[in-house]
C-alpha positions in Angstrom: 45.2 5.8 -112.2 41.5 7.5 -112.2 40.3 3.6 -112.0 42.3 3.0 -109.7 41.4 6.2 -107.4 38.1 6.0 -108.1 36.9 2.4 -108.5 39.5 0.5 -106.5 39.6 3.3 -103.6 36.6 5.3 -104.0 37.9 8.9 -104.0 36.8 11.3 -106.7 39.1 12.2 -109.6 38.8 14.1 -112.7 41.7 14.6 -115.2 41.9 18.3 -115.9 43.7 20.5 -118.8 47.1 21.2 -118.0 46.8 24.4 -119.9 49.4 25.9 -121.7 51.1 28.4 -119.1 51.3 26.3 -116.2 55.0 25.4 -116.8 55.8 27.8 -118.8 58.4 28.9 -116.2 60.0 26.1 -115.3 63.4 25.5 -116.3 64.6 22.7 -118.6 66.0 20.9 -116.1 62.7 20.6 -114.3 60.9 20.4 -117.2 62.9 16.8 -118.5 62.8 15.8 -115.0 58.8 14.9 -115.2 56.0 14.0 -117.2 53.2 16.1 -116.1 49.7 16.1 -116.2 46.5 17.8 -114.0 44.3 16.1 -112.0 41.6 16.9 -109.1 41.2 14.4 -106.5 38.6 15.0 -104.2 38.1 18.2 -105.3 41.5 19.4 -105.0 43.8 19.8 -108.0 47.3 18.1 -107.8 50.0 18.5 -110.7 50.9 15.0 -111.2 54.7 14.1 -111.7 56.2 10.8 -113.4 59.9 10.7 -112.9 61.4 10.4 -116.1 64.3 8.1 -115.0 62.7 6.9 -111.2 65.3 3.6 -111.1 68.2 6.1 -112.0 67.8 9.2 -109.7 68.0 9.8 -105.5 64.9 9.7 -104.1 66.0 13.2 -102.3 66.6 14.6 -105.8 63.7 13.7 -107.0 61.7 15.4 -103.9 63.9 18.4 -104.0 62.9 18.8 -107.6 59.3 17.8 -107.0 58.8 21.1 -104.4 60.4 23.3 -106.7 58.2 22.3 -109.6 55.2 23.0 -106.9 56.9 26.4 -105.6 56.9 27.8 -109.2 53.7 26.8 -110.3 52.3 26.9 -107.2 50.0 23.5 -107.5 50.7 21.0 -104.7 52.2 18.1 -106.7 51.5 14.3 -106.5 54.3 11.6 -107.5 53.6 8.8 -109.8 55.5 5.6 -109.1 55.9 2.6 -111.0 57.5 0.8 -108.2 58.6 1.4 -104.3 61.3 0.1 -101.8 61.1 0.5 -98.2 64.3 3.2 -98.1 62.1 5.4 -101.0 58.4 5.2 -99.2 60.4 6.0 -95.9 62.0 9.1 -97.3 58.8 10.7 -99.2 56.7 9.8 -95.5 59.4 11.4 -93.7 59.2 14.8 -95.9 55.1 14.2 -96.1 55.6 13.9 -99.9 52.8 13.0 -102.1 53.0 9.8 -103.9 51.5 6.8 -105.2 52.1 3.5 -106.7 49.1 2.5 -109.0 47.9 -0.8 -107.1 49.8 -0.8 -104.5 50.3 2.3 -102.2 48.6 6.0 -101.9 49.7 8.8 -99.6 48.4 12.2 -99.3 48.5 13.5 -96.2 47.0 17.3 -97.1 43.6 14.6 -97.9 44.4 12.5 -94.6 45.0 9.7 -97.7 46.9 6.7 -96.8 46.9 3.4 -97.8 49.1 0.4 -98.1 48.5 -2.5 -99.8 46.3 -5.1 -98.2 45.0 -2.0 -96.3 41.0 -1.7 -96.0 39.4 1.6 -97.4 37.6 2.6 -94.1 41.9 3.2 -93.1 42.5 5.5 -95.9 39.8 8.4 -95.7 40.2 9.4 -92.1 36.9 10.8 -92.0 36.9 10.9 -87.9 39.8 13.3 -87.9 39.4 17.1 -86.8 39.8 19.9 -89.4 42.9 21.6 -89.0 40.9 24.9 -87.5 39.4 22.5 -85.3 42.3 21.3 -83.7 43.8 24.7 -83.5 41.3 26.1 -81.4 41.5 23.0 -79.1 45.0 23.0 -78.7 44.5 27.0 -78.1 41.7 26.2 -75.2 43.8 23.7 -73.7 46.9 25.5 -73.8 46.8 29.5 -73.9 43.1 30.7 -72.6 40.1 28.9 -72.5 37.0 29.5 -75.2 34.5 27.9 -73.3 31.8 30.6 -72.7 33.5 33.3 -75.2 31.5 34.5 -78.0 32.4 33.0 -81.5 33.5 36.7 -82.8 36.0 36.8 -80.0 37.5 33.0 -80.7 37.7 34.1 -84.7 39.6 37.1 -83.5 41.9 35.6 -80.8 42.2 32.6 -83.3 42.6 35.0 -86.5 39.8 32.8 -88.5 36.5 34.2 -89.7 33.1 34.0 -87.9 31.9 31.7 -90.2 35.2 29.2 -89.8 34.7 29.3 -86.2 30.8 28.3 -86.8 31.6 25.6 -88.9 34.3 24.4 -86.1 31.7 24.6 -83.2 29.2 22.2 -85.6 32.0 19.8 -86.3 33.0 19.5 -82.5 29.1 19.3 -81.5 28.8 16.7 -84.1 31.6 14.9 -82.3 30.0 15.3 -78.9 33.5 17.2 -77.6 31.0 20.2 -76.9 27.5 21.5 -76.9 26.6 25.1 -78.9 24.4 27.4 -76.7 23.1 30.7 -77.4 24.6 33.7 -75.3 21.9 35.7 -76.4 20.3 36.9 -79.5 23.5 37.9 -81.4 25.9 35.3 -79.9 26.6 31.6 -79.4 29.0 29.8 -77.0 30.8 26.3 -76.3 30.2 24.5 -73.7 32.6 21.3 -73.6 31.9 17.9 -72.4 34.9 17.1 -70.7 38.0 19.2 -69.4 41.9 19.5 -69.1 43.6 15.7 -69.3 40.2 14.2 -70.0 39.4 16.3 -72.9 42.8 16.1 -74.5 42.9 12.4 -74.0 39.3 12.3 -75.7 40.7 14.9 -78.6 44.4 13.5 -79.2 43.5 10.6 -81.4 41.4 12.6 -83.6 44.4 15.1 -84.6 46.9 15.3 -86.9 50.6 15.9 -86.4 51.4 19.8 -87.6 53.9 19.2 -90.0 53.0 20.0 -93.2 57.3 19.9 -95.0 60.0 19.4 -93.8 63.6 20.9 -95.1 67.0 21.0 -94.2 69.9 23.8 -94.1 73.4 23.7 -93.8 73.2 26.4 -91.5 70.7 28.8 -89.7 70.1 30.7 -92.6 66.7 32.2 -91.9 66.3 35.6 -92.9 66.3 38.5 -90.5 62.7 39.1 -89.3 61.4 35.2 -89.8 59.6 33.9 -86.9 60.8 30.6 -86.0 60.2 28.2 -82.8 62.3 25.3 -81.5 60.7 22.3 -82.3 61.5 18.4 -82.4 64.5 17.4 -80.4 65.4 20.4 -79.7 62.4 21.0 -77.6 61.8 17.6 -76.4 65.5 18.4 -74.7 64.0 21.5 -73.3 60.6 19.6 -72.1 62.1 16.2 -71.4 65.6 14.4 -70.1 66.0 13.5 -73.6 69.4 14.9 -74.0 69.4 17.5 -77.4 70.4 16.4 -80.8 73.2 17.5 -82.7 70.4 18.4 -85.5 69.0 21.7 -84.4 65.1 21.7 -85.1 62.8 24.7 -85.8 59.4 24.7 -86.8 57.7 28.0 -89.0 54.1 29.0 -90.1 53.3 27.7 -93.2 52.2 31.1 -94.4 55.3 32.9 -93.2 57.0 30.1 -95.6 55.7 30.7 -98.2 57.3 34.8 -97.5 60.3 34.1 -97.4 60.6 31.0 -99.5 62.6 32.9 -102.4 64.9 34.0 -100.0 65.2 30.2 -98.2 65.3 28.4 -101.6 69.0 28.2 -102.2 69.9 27.1 -98.7 67.0 24.2 -98.7 67.7 20.5 -98.7 64.9 17.6 -98.7 67.2 15.2 -96.5 70.7 17.1 -95.6 72.1 19.5 -93.6 72.5 20.6 -89.8 69.1 22.7 -89.1 65.9 20.7 -89.9 62.9 22.8 -90.4 59.4 21.6 -89.8 56.9 23.8 -92.1 53.9 23.6 -90.0 49.9 23.7 -90.9 49.3 26.3 -88.3 50.9 29.4 -86.8 52.7 27.9 -83.8 53.5 31.5 -82.4 49.9 31.5 -80.9 50.1 28.7 -79.0 53.5 28.9 -77.4 54.7 31.8 -75.0 58.1 31.7 -75.6 60.8 30.1 -78.1 59.7 26.6 -78.0 57.2 25.3 -79.7 53.8 24.2 -77.8 54.0 20.8 -75.5 50.7 19.5 -76.8 51.8 20.1 -80.6 55.2 18.5 -80.0 53.5 15.4 -78.5 51.6 15.2 -82.0 54.8 15.5 -83.8 56.1 12.2 -82.1 53.1 10.2 -81.9 54.1 7.5 -84.7 57.4 7.0 -82.8 58.6 3.7 -81.9 61.1 4.7 -79.6 60.4 3.9 -76.1 62.0 5.9 -74.2 61.1 9.2 -76.1 57.5 8.1 -75.3 57.6 7.6 -71.3 59.5 10.9 -71.4 56.8 12.8 -73.5 54.1 10.8 -71.4 55.8 12.6 -68.0 56.2 15.8 -70.0 52.2 15.6 -70.5 51.8 14.6 -66.8 53.1 17.5 -65.8 50.8 20.2 -67.3 48.6 22.2 -65.0 45.6 21.7 -67.0 
């Protein structure tokens, strides 16, 4: 696997020591479901899981067990398969589950790594994609409050980022010719955008990624008391457009919030069955919305790969109605 990732694809790969304690707390059924190893890919540690009987176990069950392993060990997982059919691949991608098929395919959305057999390496690395803080800043700027000519320290406070993070984001946006960094006074720098409103959105949206980190399903609305969540996907689409609401209720929660409540939720979660769809977002949807529904631009990003022409047309109408 190391040779495939490093020599064939060009990713940095290093085998790491699994250690004695990492798997200590796993129940026997999880230990028996996979063989385990630890590796660093592009500087990030992954727990490599090889299903013990991939042909005899459903994909949804493999995903469920892999997520339980990830929660219990605190490590992101990467499932290694010997072969892959279209149904299994679609299930894994729909759940944004990291996986690799040696010499065939690799999918690690957190690192923006996507490669199908026959694809060029240039499609894999995703170097022209915005970082998550940069995307969050732009969505906030376009929909909530303009950050143009706002000192970095005030932007950091509004977005709950460090001032250093905002400085890094500013350099990133300037490098992409999205904005320029200017000196306000001796102690403060500001941003000056080269485009505004719809023109800015049209130029930066191809550089953005879906906010969805994971998707879970529940039989009913089993959100714990006090857990903040926001209507998303088909539920939000029905609110903003003329598309009829789905029987499947959809909600988005912040990744950090999900981590706080995951033990209470664990018994209700299923990888692909239920009446309630829960999206775990990479960033907090609360800061971008004014109500119970996720913001329009993030919703647009959730549907960016849809092949439903009616949905695409309704989304374009939704964007057109935005007062920039």
